[in-house]
ZAMARGU-4260 file (C-alpha; in steps of 0.2 Angstrom, whole numbers, plus 5000, padded with zeros to 4 digits):
<rodrens>
0) 5000/5000/5000 | 5015/5012/4997 | 5004/5020/4984 | 4994/5028/4997 | 5008/5040/5000
5) 5006/5047/4983 | 4989/5054/4987 | 4986/5071/4995 | 4974/5068/5010 | 4967/5085/5008
10) 4960/5083/4990 | 4965/5066/4984 | 4976/5073/4970 | 4991/5062/4965 | 5005/5072/4972
15) 5018/5059/4970 | 5033/5061/4983 | 5030/5080/4986 | 5028/5084/5004 | 5016/5099/5001
20) 5002/5096/4988 | 5003/5108/4973 | 4984/5107/4971 | 4977/5112/4988 | 4992/5116/4999
25) 4989/5101/5011 | 5005/5096/5020 | 5009/5078/5022 | 5009/5071/5040 | 4995/5084/5045
30) 4986/5077/5060 | 4967/5078/5063 | 4960/5093/5073 | 4951/5081/5085 | 4957/5065/5093
35) 4940/5058/5088 | 4945/5059/5069 | 4954/5045/5060 | 4971/5049/5055 | 4972/5054/5037
40) 4979/5039/5027 | 4969/5026/5037 | 4963/5012/5025 | 4946/5004/5028 | 4941/4987/5020
45) 4959/4987/5012 | 4952/4998/4998 | 4946/5015/5005 | 4958/5028/5010 | 4952/5040/5023
50) 4957/5059/5020 | 4953/5075/5029 | 4937/5078/5038 | 4924/5086/5027 | 4912/5089/5041
55) 4906/5083/5058 | 4889/5083/5067 | 4882/5076/5083 | 4881/5059/5076 | 4894/5056/5063
60) 4910/5062/5054 | 4911/5063/5035 | 4929/5061/5028 | 4936/5064/5010 | 4940/5046/5003
65) 4947/5037/4988 | 4943/5020/4981 | 4960/5011/4977 | 4951/4998/4966 | 4941/5010/4956
70) 4952/5026/4957 | 4938/5038/4961 | 4935/5051/4975 | 4922/5047/4988 | 4914/5053/5004
75) 4915/5041/5019 | 4903/5044/5033 | 4908/5036/5050 | 4894/5033/5064 | 4901/5042/5079
80) 4888/5049/5091 | 4898/5062/5101 | 4888/5059/5117 | 4891/5040/5117 | 4908/5036/5110
85) 4925/5043/5106 | 4942/5037/5101 | 4960/5040/5108 | 4971/5051/5097 | 4980/5040/5084
90) 4969/5025/5087 | 4956/5018/5075 | 4945/5008/5087 | 4930/5017/5095 | 4929/5018/5114
95) 4913/5021/5125 | 4911/5033/5140 | 4902/5020/5150 | 4899/5002/5148 | 4880/5004/5148
100) 4879/5016/5133 | 4888/5003/5122 | 4871/4994/5120 | 4863/5011/5115 | 4878/5014/5103
105) 4876/4997/5095 | 4857/5000/5093 | 4860/5016/5084 | 4873/5008/5073 | 4862/4995/5068
110) 4849/5007/5063 | 4862/5017/5054 | 4866/5002/5043 | 4848/4997/5041 | 4844/5014/5034
115) 4859/5014/5023 | 4852/4998/5015 | 4836/5006/5012 | 4843/5022/5004 | 4855/5012/4993
120) 4840/5006/4983 | 4837/5024/4978 | 4854/5025/4970 | 4846/5029/4953 | 4835/5043/4961
125) 4842/5060/4954 | 4838/5069/4970 | 4847/5057/4982 | 4866/5055/4985 | 4870/5037/4979
130) 4877/5025/4992 | 4891/5014/4986 | 4895/5003/5001 | 4892/5001/5020 | 4901/4990/5032
135) 4906/4988/5050 | 4924/4992/5056 | 4934/4999/5071 | 4919/4995/5082 | 4908/5006/5072
140) 4900/5008/5055 | 4903/5017/5039 | 4894/5023/5024 | 4903/5026/5007 | 4895/5038/4995
145) 4899/5047/4979 | 4909/5063/4982 | 4900/5078/4975 | 4908/5094/4968 | 4897/5109/4971
150) 4890/5120/4985 | 4876/5119/4997 | 4861/5129/4996 | 4865/5141/5010 | 4881/5146/5001
155) 4873/5146/4984 | 4860/5159/4991 | 4874/5170/4997 | 4880/5172/4980 | 4864/5179/4974
160) 4860/5192/4988 | 4852/5179/5000 | 4836/5175/4991 | 4830/5169/4974 | 4814/5173/4963
165) 4800/5160/4965 | 4803/5151/4948 | 4821/5148/4953 | 4817/5143/4970 | 4804/5131/4964
170) 4816/5123/4952 | 4828/5120/4966 | 4815/5113/4978 | 4806/5102/4966 | 4819/5088/4966
175) 4820/5089/4985 | 4801/5086/4986 | 4802/5072/4974 | 4816/5063/4984 | 4806/5065/5000
180) 4790/5059/4992 | 4799/5043/4987 | 4808/5039/5003 | 4792/5043/5013 | 4784/5028/5005
185) 4796/5017/5014 | 4794/5025/5031 | 4810/5035/5030 | 4810/5053/5037 | 4824/5065/5035
190) 4821/5076/5050 | 4834/5089/5046 | 4828/5098/5030 | 4838/5115/5029 | 4849/5124/5016
195) 4864/5116/5024 | 4858/5099/5018 | 4853/5103/5000 | 4867/5102/4988 | 4869/5109/4970
200) 4882/5101/4960 | 4893/5108/4947 | 4882/5100/4934 | 4867/5109/4941 | 4859/5094/4949
205) 4850/5096/4966 | 4854/5083/4979 | 4847/5080/4997 | 4860/5075/5010 | 4861/5067/5027
210) 4846/5056/5028 | 4842/5052/5046 | 4857/5062/5052 | 4849/5066/5068 | 4840/5050/5073
215) 4853/5036/5075 | 4856/5037/5094 | 4840/5029/5101 | 4837/5024/5119 | 4831/5005/5119
220) 4819/5007/5134 | 4809/5022/5130 | 4812/5024/5111 | 4815/5043/5113 | 4826/5050/5100
225) 4841/5062/5103 | 4840/5075/5089 | 4849/5090/5083 | 4837/5104/5078 | 4839/5119/5068
230) 4829/5134/5075 | 4817/5140/5062 | 4817/5124/5052 | 4811/5112/5065 | 4793/5110/5068
235) 4786/5110/5086 | 4784/5091/5087 | 4803/5088/5085 | 4806/5097/5101 | 4796/5084/5111
240) 4804/5067/5114 | 4788/5059/5110 | 4781/5071/5097 | 4771/5063/5083 | 4783/5064/5068
245) 4779/5059/5050 | 4779/5066/5032 | 4772/5082/5039 | 4788/5084/5049 | 4798/5085/5033
250) 4785/5095/5025 | 4787/5109/5038 | 4806/5109/5036 | 4805/5109/5017 | 4792/5124/5018
255) 4803/5133/5030 | 4818/5131/5018 | 4807/5137/5003 | 4802/5152/5014 | 4821/5156/5017
260) 4825/5155/4999 | 4811/5166/4994 | 4812/5179/5007 | 4830/5179/5013 | 4823/5176/5031
265) 4823/5161/5042 | 4805/5158/5049 | 4802/5162/5067 | 4805/5147/5078 | 4790/5135/5079
270) 4790/5135/5098 | 4789/5154/5098 | 4774/5153/5086 | 4764/5142/5098 | 4763/5157/5109
275) 4760/5170/5096 | 4760/5170/5077 | 4774/5181/5070 | 4777/5174/5053 | 4774/5186/5038
280) 4768/5181/5021 | 4781/5182/5008 | 4771/5194/4998 | 4771/5206/5013 | 4790/5206/5012
285) 4789/5211/4993 | 4791/5193/4986 | 4782/5190/4970 | 4773/5173/4972 | 4757/5166/4964
290) 4743/5167/4976 | 4739/5148/4977 | 4758/5144/4980 | 4758/5156/4995 | 4743/5148/5002
295) 4751/5131/5000 | 4767/5137/5008 | 4757/5145/5022 | 4748/5128/5026 | 4764/5118/5025
300) 4771/5130/5038 | 4756/5128/5050 | 4763/5126/5068 | 4751/5111/5072 | 4755/5096/5062
305) 4737/5092/5060 | 4735/5108/5050 | 4749/5104/5038 | 4748/5093/5022 | 4750/5075/5027
310) 4759/5069/5011 | 4773/5078/5001 | 4762/5074/4985 | 4748/5084/4992 | 4759/5099/4996
315) 4767/5098/4978 | 4750/5097/4970 | 4744/5113/4980 | 4760/5122/4977 | 4760/5119/4958
320) 4742/5120/4953 | 4732/5125/4969 | 4717/5117/4978 | 4702/5127/4982 | 4697/5117/4997
325) 4714/5119/5005 | 4715/5137/5001 | 4699/5141/5010 | 4705/5131/5025 | 4721/5140/5026
330) 4712/5157/5024 | 4701/5154/5039 | 4716/5148/5050 | 4728/5161/5044 | 4737/5170/5058
335) 4751/5178/5048 | 4754/5196/5053 | 4754/5211/5042 | 4770/5219/5039 | 4773/5233/5051
340) 4763/5226/5065 | 4772/5222/5082 | 4769/5211/5096 | 4762/5218/5112 | 4772/5218/5129
345) 4759/5228/5139 | 4758/5222/5157 | 4739/5219/5155 | 4743/5204/5144 | 4758/5198/5155
350) 4749/5182/5159 | 4746/5178/5140 | 4764/5183/5135 | 4772/5172/5149 | 4762/5156/5149
355) 4765/5145/5164 | 4767/5126/5164 | 4766/5113/5177 | 4781/5113/5188 | 4787/5104/5204
360) 4790/5114/5220 | 4807/5114/5228 | 4804/5120/5246 | 4799/5138/5250 | 4813/5146/5239
365) 4814/5132/5226 | 4797/5138/5219 | 4794/5129/5203 | 4809/5128/5192 | 4805/5117/5178
370) 4811/5128/5163 | 4817/5127/5145 | 4833/5138/5144 | 4844/5137/5129 | 4855/5153/5133
375) 4874/5155/5133 | 4881/5169/5144 | 4894/5180/5136 | 4903/5195/5144 | 4904/5212/5134
380) 4919/5222/5140 | 4918/5213/5156 | 4904/5224/5162 | 4888/5216/5156 | 4882/5199/5152
385) 4870/5196/5138 | 4864/5181/5128 | 4865/5175/5110 | 4856/5160/5102 | 4866/5144/5102
390) 4867/5135/5085 | 4866/5118/5093 | 4851/5120/5105 | 4834/5126/5102 | 4829/5142/5110
395) 4815/5141/5123 | 4801/5153/5117 | 4799/5162/5134 | 4817/5165/5137 | 4819/5178/5123
400) 4811/5194/5129 | 4796/5197/5118 | 4798/5210/5105 | 4786/5225/5108 | 4777/5225/5092
405) 4762/5235/5097 | 4769/5251/5104 | 4759/5263/5115 | 4752/5277/5104 | 4757/5289/5118
410) 4774/5284/5125 | 4781/5292/5140 | 4796/5298/5131 | 4799/5297/5112 | 4813/5302/5101
415) 4808/5310/5084 | 4809/5298/5069 | 4826/5300/5062 | 4819/5302/5044 | 4811/5318/5049
420) 4827/5325/5057 | 4838/5334/5044 | 4854/5331/5054 | 4853/5312/5053 | 4861/5303/5039
425) 4851/5296/5025 | 4847/5277/5024 | 4859/5269/5012 | 4851/5252/5006 | 4866/5248/4995
430) 4875/5244/5011 | 4866/5230/5022 | 4870/5228/5040 | 4865/5216/5053 | 4854/5222/5068
435) 4863/5219/5084 | 4856/5210/5099 | 4851/5224/5112 | 4840/5215/5125 | 4845/5218/5143
440) 4858/5231/5139 | 4858/5248/5148 | 4850/5262/5137 | 4866/5271/5133 | 4876/5255/5130
445) 4862/5249/5118 | 4863/5266/5108 | 4882/5265/5107 | 4881/5247/5100 | 4868/5251/5088
450) 4878/5266/5081 | 4893/5255/5080 | 4884/5243/5069 | 4880/5257/5057 | 4862/5260/5062
455) 4853/5274/5071 | 4841/5276/5085 | 4823/5278/5081 | 4811/5281/5095 | 4816/5277/5113
460) 4800/5271/5122 | 4799/5269/5140 | 4787/5257/5147 | 4785/5246/5162 | 4792/5228/5161
465) 4793/5216/5175 | 4807/5205/5169 | 4821/5216/5165 | 4830/5228/5177 | 4824/5246/5177
470) 4834/5256/5164 | 4837/5241/5152 | 4831/5238/5135 | 4818/5224/5135 | 4813/5225/5117
475) 4818/5232/5100 | 4808/5236/5084 | 4819/5225/5073 | 4824/5207/5078 | 4842/5204/5080
480) 4852/5197/5064 | 4839/5205/5052 | 4847/5215/5038 | 4844/5234/5036 | 4851/5247/5025
485) 4865/5257/5033 | 4858/5271/5045 | 4841/5264/5046 | 4832/5268/5063 | 4829/5255/5076
490) 4817/5259/5090 | 4822/5254/5108 | 4809/5249/5122 | 4817/5253/5139 | 4810/5247/5156
495) 4805/5263/5166 | 4803/5252/5181 | 4788/5248/5192 | 4779/5263/5200 | 4780/5262/5219
500) 4763/5262/5229 | 4768/5275/5241 | 4780/5290/5242 | 4797/5289/5251 | 4790/5298/5266
505) 4778/5284/5269 | 4792/5272/5268 | 4803/5281/5280 | 4788/5282/5292 | 4781/5264/5290
510) 4799/5256/5288 | 4798/5237/5288 | 4780/5236/5291 | 4775/5241/5273 | 4790/5231/5266
515) 4783/5215/5275 | 4766/5219/5270 | 4770/5219/5251 | 4782/5204/5253 | 4768/5194/5262
520) 4755/5199/5249 | 4767/5193/5235 | 4770/5176/5244 | 4751/5174/5245 | 4749/5178/5227
525) 4763/5166/5221 | 4755/5152/5231 | 4739/5156/5222 | 4748/5155/5205 | 4746/5173/5201
530) 4764/5175/5196 | 4762/5192/5188 | 4754/5200/5203 | 4766/5192/5215 | 4781/5198/5205
535) 4775/5216/5205 | 4773/5215/5224 | 4790/5208/5226 | 4798/5221/5215 | 4789/5235/5224
540) 4794/5228/5241 | 4812/5226/5236 | 4813/5244/5230 | 4806/5250/5246 | 4818/5240/5256
545) 4833/5247/5245 | 4826/5265/5249 | 4825/5261/5267 | 4842/5254/5268 | 4850/5269/5260
550) 4840/5280/5271 | 4845/5273/5288 | 4856/5258/5285 | 4843/5246/5292 | 4850/5228/5292
555) 4832/5221/5292 | 4829/5231/5276 | 4845/5224/5268 | 4840/5206/5273 | 4823/5209/5265
560) 4831/5216/5249 | 4841/5200/5247 | 4827/5188/5252 | 4815/5197/5239 | 4828/5196/5225
565) 4828/5177/5228 | 4809/5177/5228 | 4809/5187/5212 | 4821/5174/5204 | 4809/5160/5208
570) 4794/5168/5200 | 4804/5173/5184 | 4810/5155/5184 | 4792/5149/5186 | 4788/5160/5170
575) 4803/5152/5160 | 4814/5167/5161 | 4829/5158/5168 | 4843/5170/5163 | 4834/5184/5172
580) 4831/5172/5187 | 4850/5170/5187 | 4853/5189/5188 | 4841/5191/5203 | 4849/5176/5211
585) 4866/5183/5209 | 4860/5199/5217 | 4853/5189/5232 | 4869/5180/5235 | 4879/5196/5234
590) 4868/5204/5247 | 4869/5190/5259 | 4888/5188/5257 | 4889/5206/5261 | 4878/5203/5276
595) 4889/5189/5282 | 4906/5199/5280 | 4900/5215/5287 | 4886/5210/5300 | 4890/5192/5304
600) 4873/5186/5297 | 4871/5167/5301 | 4854/5161/5297 | 4861/5145/5289 | 4844/5139/5283
605) 4842/5154/5272 | 4860/5154/5266 | 4858/5136/5261 | 4842/5140/5251 | 4849/5156/5242
610) 4865/5147/5237 | 4855/5131/5232 | 4843/5142/5221 | 4858/5150/5213 | 4866/5132/5209
615) 4849/5127/5201 | 4848/5143/5190 | 4866/5140/5185 | 4862/5123/5179 | 4848/5129/5169
620) 4859/5142/5161 | 4872/5129/5156 | 4885/5133/5170 | 4887/5116/5179 | 4904/5120/5185
625) 4898/5136/5194 | 4883/5126/5200 | 4895/5114/5209 | 4903/5128/5218 | 4887/5136/5224
630) 4880/5119/5229 | 4895/5116/5239 | 4893/5132/5248 | 4874/5128/5251 | 4879/5111/5258
635) 4891/5119/5270 | 4877/5129/5278 | 4865/5114/5279 | 4871/5097/5276 | 4853/5090/5277
640) 4846/5099/5263 | 4841/5086/5250 | 4838/5098/5236 | 4856/5105/5238 | 4863/5087/5238
645) 4853/5084/5222 | 4859/5099/5213 | 4877/5094/5218 | 4874/5077/5210 | 4867/5085/5194
650) 4883/5096/5193 | 4894/5081/5195 | 4885/5072/5182 | 4885/5086/5169 | 4904/5088/5172
655) 4908/5070/5169 | 4912/5066/5187 | 4901/5050/5186 | 4908/5042/5202 | 4902/5056/5213
660) 4886/5058/5204 | 4881/5040/5205 | 4884/5039/5224 | 4873/5055/5227 | 4859/5049/5216
665) 4860/5031/5224 | 4860/5039/5241 | 4845/5051/5238 | 4833/5041/5228 | 4824/5032/5242
670) 4821/5048/5253 | 4805/5057/5254 | 4804/5076/5251 | 4789/5086/5255 | 4778/5071/5252
675) 4786/5066/5236 | 4799/5052/5233 | 4816/5059/5229 | 4817/5047/5214 | 4802/5056/5206
680) 4810/5073/5210 | 4826/5067/5201 | 4816/5061/5186 | 4807/5078/5185 | 4824/5087/5186
685) 4831/5076/5172 | 4816/5081/5161 | 4820/5100/5165 | 4838/5098/5161 | 4835/5090/5144
690) 4823/5104/5140 | 4837/5116/5145 | 4848/5108/5131 | 4858/5095/5141 | 4861/5078/5131
695) 4873/5069/5142 | 4870/5051/5140 | 4872/5047/5158 | 4856/5056/5162 | 4847/5041/5154
700) 4858/5029/5163 | 4854/5036/5180 | 4835/5038/5175 | 4833/5020/5169 | 4846/5010/5180
705) 4846/5019/5197 | 4828/5026/5197 | 4821/5011/5187 | 4811/5022/5174 | 4810/5008/5161
710) 4796/5003/5151 | 4798/4984/5153 | 4794/4980/5171 | 4795/4961/5168 | 4806/4950/5180
715) 4819/4947/5166 | 4821/4966/5164 | 4822/4970/5182 | 4835/4956/5185 | 4845/4964/5171
720) 4843/4981/5179 | 4850/4975/5196 | 4865/4968/5186 | 4868/4985/5178 | 4865/4994/5194
725) 4879/4983/5202 | 4890/4987/5187 | 4888/5006/5189 | 4891/5004/5208 | 4907/4995/5204
730) 4913/5008/5192 | 4909/5022/5204 | 4918/5012/5218 | 4903/5014/5228 | 4904/5001/5242
735) 4886/5005/5249 | 4879/5005/5232 | 4886/4987/5228 | 4880/4981/5245 | 4863/4988/5241
740) 4861/4976/5227 | 4862/4961/5239 | 4848/4955/5250 | 4857/4947/5265 | 4856/4947/5283
745) 4869/4959/5291 | 4882/4949/5300 | 4878/4933/5291 | 4893/4923/5284 | 4887/4927/5266
750) 4885/4945/5270 | 4902/4946/5278 | 4910/4937/5263 | 4903/4949/5251 | 4907/4964/5262
755) 4925/4959/5263 | 4926/4956/5245 | 4921/4973/5240 | 4930/4982/5254 | 4946/4973/5248
760) 4945/4977/5230 | 4940/4995/5232 | 4954/4998/5244 | 4967/4989/5233 | 4961/4995/5215
765) 4955/5009/5205 | 4942/5005/5192 | 4942/5014/5175 | 4929/5003/5166 | 4916/4990/5170
770) 4906/4983/5156 | 4892/4969/5156 | 4896/4959/5140 | 4881/4947/5141 | 4867/4942/5152
775) 4859/4925/5152 | 4844/4922/5163 | 4846/4904/5167 | 4830/4902/5178 | 4816/4911/5186
780) 4807/4900/5198 | 4794/4910/5208 | 4803/4922/5219 | 4820/4915/5215 | 4831/4917/5200
785) 4848/4913/5193 | 4858/4921/5179 | 4875/4920/5171 | 4884/4936/5167 | 4900/4940/5158
790) 4909/4956/5163 | 4925/4965/5158 | 4935/4975/5170 | 4949/4988/5168 | 4957/4993/5184
795) 4974/4997/5192 | 4984/4996/5208 | 4999/5005/5213 | 5010/4995/5202 | 5001/4990/5186
800) 4985/4990/5176 | 4973/4975/5173 | 4961/4970/5159 | 4951/4955/5162 | 4934/4947/5157
805) 4925/4936/5170 | 4909/4926/5170 | 4899/4925/5186 | 4884/4915/5191 | 4872/4926/5202
810) 4857/4920/5212 | 4842/4932/5215 | 4827/4934/5226 | 4812/4945/5223 | 4811/4959/5236
815) 4797/4971/5231 | 4809/4985/5235 | 4816/4999/5224 | 4826/4986/5216 | 4813/4972/5214
820) 4826/4958/5212 | 4842/4958/5223 | 4856/4946/5223 | 4859/4933/5237 | 4876/4927/5231
825) 4888/4924/5217 | 4902/4913/5211 | 4915/4914/5197 | 4912/4902/5184 | 4927/4906/5173
</rodrens>
C-alpha cells in the first residue's frame, strides 16, 4: 500500500513524493484537529483511503475518501455519536464513555446500517446521493457515498443576495420534494431539512444530503430520540421526545427552507409561534409569488402538524396547481401578521405573554423551576452579560424577551423619527448591515452598540416591564440578525421600572411594616399561582427595602432586599425566564455575602436556600461547574438539605464526574421530600435539564438503572437492571451501592464474605471501566432466579494495570423494594 503516500489527504490529488500538495496546499503528515477523527491515510476494508474531515455533526463524521480499486474520489461517513463514543488520538477503534451506553451505541449503529440499505435502493434517484457501500469496522459503521463537487444551498444563496425569485426557488426545491415523496413511501424521514443539507452540484443537479442524520442514537427502553434541531426549520413536534413525527415533519422543514430561499429570512422558531404567530407572508415582504403557491406554503408552515399537508404529494400538487378546498381552510386559519405590526408587551397581557406550565416545587425558595433555557452567557467588555442564540440548541420561546410589536400610541418619552430629522444621515440600502442584539443592555450602551453597527436610534419608548431591570432595553423594533440598510432607525423599548405604591416619606415612616406587607402579599399571590401580581409585589417591596436601607442603613431592610431578590428569581424561573432568574439570584447571594462579611449574618437555613437556588439557575443556564461551587457552599450551611445534595449530583453528572454523581443519586433516591419520593424529584429534574439543552447520555443511565424508569417491568428486565446497577456501583467504587444490590442478613457469613470482597477490591484497586458483555437468565422459579453474566473490568493498583473478562453465576430473590430483584450470592464460573 505504498501507493497511498502518493495521494494528498486534503484533495486526493496524486501528488507523488511531494511533501506539500501543489493542488490544495495540504502538507503531508498533518494530523486531525480532533482525537475523535481517524488519522488521514487510514485504510478501511483494504480499499478505501480516509482523508481530511469534510464535516462533523452530533452523530457522525464525514471524511474525504478514495477508492483504490476504482480510482475515484468518495465521501465516507463514520457513525460516531459524540455523546456515546469517542476514540483516543491516533487510534482507530472506538471507545465508550460508560459500559452501559455501548448497547445504545450498537442499537443506533444497527439502525444506521439498516437505513443505509434502504437508501441504497434509491441509487438511481436523481435527488438522492448514491450509496456505494456500507460496512462495520473499528467497532463502528461506515457509509461510502459518491463525492459531490458543488455548493450547498446556504452558500449558493449567498452568491445571489440571499434569496431567489419564485421560479428559481421552485426549480431547486422540486427535486428535493420528489426525493422526500419517494423515501416517505418506505417510512424514511429526513428530519433535518435546511439549506445546509441541500446540495447543488457543478452540473446543476440538486441533491438531498444526510438522511436520518439526527436520529441514530436511540434509547432502547423508552424509544425517545436524541435529535439535533435547527431553529426556524424544525417543527414543534421535534422538540418533544415523543412528538408525533411523520411526512408532515419533513413538509414543515422543506416549507421553511422554501420560505428562506424566497424571502432571505429564516422563519420564526416554531415554539415561539405556539405562543403568538409572527410569521409574515412572503408577499408582505415584497416577494412576487402566485397566490395559490403562497397559500400552499402557508399551510405547510402551520405550527400544528394536523393543520399541515399529510403527504409531500399533496403539498406539491397545491404548490404547483392549487386546491380550492385547501385554500379556504388556510384562509380561515391564517394568523400571519401584516408587515409593520408588532407584538404587544403591555403588562395587562403579561399572563398571556408568559404562559405557565406545570412545575414541581422545591421548598419555600425552590418555587417551581421546571424551565426550558437554551441561553449562553457572554461578557461584553467585562461589564455586562447578555445572551445569544446557540446554533446547537433550540431556544425556549419564553426565554427571549418578547419584541414589543404594538407600541403605546402615547409613549412616555419618544425620540423624533430620524427620517424627519435633517441632521441624521440618509438610509443607504446599498449597504446592508445586521441588527445587533440589544436586549438587557443599559440604554446608553444599547445606543452605542447600535451606532457602531451602522444603524441609528429611532424612538426610545419607556414602558414598564417586570422581567428586566429598570433602565434596560427589553425589546427592539427589529429582531436581531435582520438585515437593514445602513443608517436605518431601530426603536428601543426601555424598562421605566415599576411605580411604587407610596412616596418615600411613607416608607421612612412605616419602615419594615410596609415592606413586610407587600412581601407577604406577594407570597400569598405566588401560592395562588398569580405570578404576575406576585412579581409586581416583590419588585415594589424590594425597591422600598433598598430605599429604606440607603436612608437609615437598616439591616432588616438589607436582609429583606436579598430575600426578595431570591423570591423574584423564583417567580421569573416559574415564568421560564431563567437568565433573568440567574441575575436576581446573583443579586441575592451578593447581598447575603455582604451581610455575612459586614454584619455576621448566620441564618444557615436561608443561606443554604439562596445558594441552592443559585446552583439550580446556574444549571439551567448551562453553567454546571459554577453550579457545583454554589451547591458546595449551600451544603456547608445545611448538610441535610436534600435539594442542595441533588443539585450537587446534577453538577457532578454534567461535568463527567460520574463516580460522585452516582453515589449521590443512589443515596438520595429512596428519601421522601415534602411528600414526594426523591426518585420522582430526580426524574422531574432530568426532564427539565433535557429541556434546558443537556444531552449527556448518563442522564438516561441514571434515570433507567438507578431510578428504574424503564418501560419493561418484567422479571427478566428487572433482574438485568440489578446487574447493571451493580456494574455502575462497581465503576463508581461505591461500596454501599454494591451492597445495596444484595439481600442478605447483616452479620451473616454470606454478608460478611461479600462485604470483605468489595471492601478489599476498592481499597486495593481503582476501576476505570466495567462493562456487562452478556446476560443469560438461566432460571426464574417463583421468587428466586439465577443468571450467568459476563463482565469485563479495567482497573489498576499502585504497580500495574489490569484488563480481564470474568463470568459470574448470580442467584436472586424477589424483594418488592426499589430494586425488585436483589442478589443473594455469586460465584466465578470462569
